[in-house]
C-alpha positions, -999 to +999 in steps of 0.1 A: +053-602-586+080-582-564+112-600-562+140-592-536+177-593-544+209-595-521+230-572-539+254-562-511+285-579-526+283-551-553+295-527-530+328-545-522+359-529-540+374-566-547+360-579-579+355-614-583+337-643-603+302-642-582+303-600-582+308-600-619+278-626-620+257-607-599+264-574-619+252-590-651+227-604-637+213-572-630+222-559-661+198-583-679+168-590-654+148-555-658+153-560-695+140-593-701+113-592-673+091-562-675+061-574-658+077-581-622+095-558-603+128-559-587+139-545-554+179-542-552+191-542-515+227-531-507+246-522-481+268-489-486+281-473-522+279-495-549+317-502-565+311-482-599+323-511-621+296-535-607+266-508-598+233-519-615+216-497-641+189-475-634+155-493-649+115-485-646+109-519-627+141-518-603+139-500-568+173-501-553+175-495-514+208-490-497+202-497-461+233-487-442+238-505-407+273-515-391+272-552-387+257-584-396+235-568-423+222-598-440+206-610-403+196-576-390+188-547-414+182-567-443+164-594-428+139-564-410+136-544-443+122-581-458+096-581-433+083-548-439+086-549-480+070-584-482+084-594-512+069-628-531+105-642-538+141-636-526+168-644-545+202-648-526+229-649-555+255-658-529+250-691-504+232-670-476+200-663-463+182-644-434+175-665-402+146-649-395+124-641-422+083-645-432+069-681-435+057-676-468+086-662-483+099-680-513+137-685-516+160-690-545+197-693-537+226-696-559+255-720-550+284-710-569+310-742-553+314-761-524+354-756-524+357-752-490+342-787-482+365-803-506+396-786-496+391-770-460+428-771-458+428-739-482+406-718-460+412-696-429+394-710-399+372-683-392+362-682-431+358-721-431+335-719-399+313-693-414+311-708-450+298-743-437+272-724-414+262-701-440+258-723-469+243-753-447+214-730-437+213-716-471+209-751-491+185-769-464+163-739-463+161-729-502+127-739-520+150-739-554+188-743-559+205-725-589+243-746-594+267-727-617+274-761-633+266-797-632+299-804-610+282-779-584+251-796-585+270-832-581+290-815-550+256-805-535+243-837-537+273-855-525+275-833-491+235-828-490+220-860-503+188-854-488+182-825-511+157-835-539+174-836-573+144-818-587+152-789-563+182-779-584+185-762-619+220-760-636+225-725-651+257-721-666+277-686-665+284-665-690+311-637-703+312-597-713+309-607-750+312-569-763+345-569-742+364-602-750+350-607-788+363-573-796+396-571-813+418-546-791+434-520-810+469-515-812+477-487-797+456-500-765+473-537-766+507-517-769+497-493-735+488-530-715+514-549-725+540-520-716+526-515-685+533-548-672+570-550-694+558-578-714+555-558-747+571-579-778+574-610-755+558-645-757+540-652-726+518-681-709+488-663-692+467-671-659+437-652-649+425-653-616+434-644-577+466-659-565+456-685-534+462-722-526+431-737-547+444-721-578+474-745-577+497-722-594+529-737-580+524-766-607+522-739-632+553-721-620+570-757-624+559-763-659+571-728-669+605-734-652+609-766-676+599-747-704+621-720-701+649-744-707+642-741-748+622-711-744+644-686-730+623-656-740+591-669-726+573-653-696+547-662-670+519-635-665+497-639-631+468-614-641+455-610-608+462-600-569+469-618-539+444-631-520+443-652-488+475-680-480+490-667-510+526-667-492+535-698-505+528-692-544+551-658-537+579-673-519+580-699-549+583-671-577+612-655-553+630-686-553+627-694-590+656-689-612+634-672-632+619-648-612+624-620-635+601-635-660+571-640-637+548-612-638+519-605-612+498-577-626+479-570-592+442-556-597+432-550-632+408-529-647+384-552-666+390-533-700+428-546-697+423-582-697+415-584-735+447-569-745+464-600-722+443-628-734+448-619-770+485-614-770+490-648-749+505-678-765+483-698-741+459-696-712+461-718-682+437-727-654+453-751-631+431-749-606+421-775-581+387-770-582+364-746-597+326-739-596+326-728-632+357-708-643+347-675-664+381-668-677+382-699-699+350-682-718+368-653-720+400-671-733+378-687-759+365-655-770+399-640-774+412-667-796+436-681-770+443-717-771+435-728-732+450-756-711+430-766-681+434-791-653+411-823-655+390-815-626+353-803-616+338-780-638+368-772-661+362-801-681+325-793-682+330-760-692+359-764-714+353-798-730+374-806-760+378-770-771+410-771-746+437-794-738+438-809-703+464-819-683+463-845-652+458-822-620+491-813-600+511-829-629+535-802-640+550-824-663+521-832-681+511-796-683+546-788-694+538-815-726+504-795-734+523-761-734+549-777-759+523-788-777+508-755-782+540-735-787+553-758-814+525-769-831+507-741-852+479-765-866+470-775-830+469-742-820+447-733-849+424-760-841+419-749-803+413-714-814+382-723-837+368-751-812+370-724-783+358-697-805+322-721-814+323-733-774+318-696-766+288-692-782+270-714-762+272-691-734+262-655-725+250-636-695+217-626-712+210-665-713+221-671-678+199-640-667+167-656-689+174-691-670+177-678-639+146-656-640+127-690-652+136-704-618+128-673-596+099-663-614+078-696-614+083-701-575 
């Protein structure tokens, strides 16, 4: 079987969850399935941190083209190469394609349908148009959580349930299960001026759906009797980030709120392993890879009680009512003040993380693709 894979997302310099997902699928596909061939298509140069490996059953094709690449250059090449199956790791499909070409699409989330106010008008129109076409035309759909599957069925009730398969994400076990050497840890913490500091950690982009203002509110309350506590946002500003930055600037504790900007993968374990707690306050997530990274790093976790966050974290984390800063503050106080609770959460998190891996995710994804 010849399997085509749309991989132009790996050309981008900004690294997000969907690109980490695709990169890890390509690390594993060719090793797990040696009888089929994979044609990997991209547009420009790979981001060196995301580039797929060179394997005997991989044919990597770089197809430069100035605009509308998926609908033009990529689509034309599929007519020429005649693959049996096309896997689209993001919600997009070529509009023009061979009638007998089987299509598998991964849907990460439908946040833009649930919280349209947090997207630009241009992005919202594009996301709705492309995802509608992808979901309606796919032969099989992979949802990255039961939460995402339920959202698909809510917004597309005509889609048969048996067409959707849930395949959970994984995490980089080699990176996050390994204890960071003291020298490397000190280097990372010193870089962000948090060496010898207690800090609460968030990992991800700074954008409205992440609900970071409620975390800032909870942090400000904690500072009343935790004078040395800091708050670290490990990530860079993304779209519509201005309100969060303004709130930080107006905070009486702004000097204790650190935004790291874009991080190297190798810097993250030191932050997780030295944090008092990891908080994921999002209004909505399709999955939430940082939860697994925190579990693997033996860091107590607090999540908002919505979407896939409860599904992924389960009883291995404390849950707070979404948007309720007082409830989040209460959870964080429990973690800061109760050593037994911290130890229990760390143990549960470590056990929970064992249920997830990129290899398992890749094998289950291949099971869907190769049975078309």
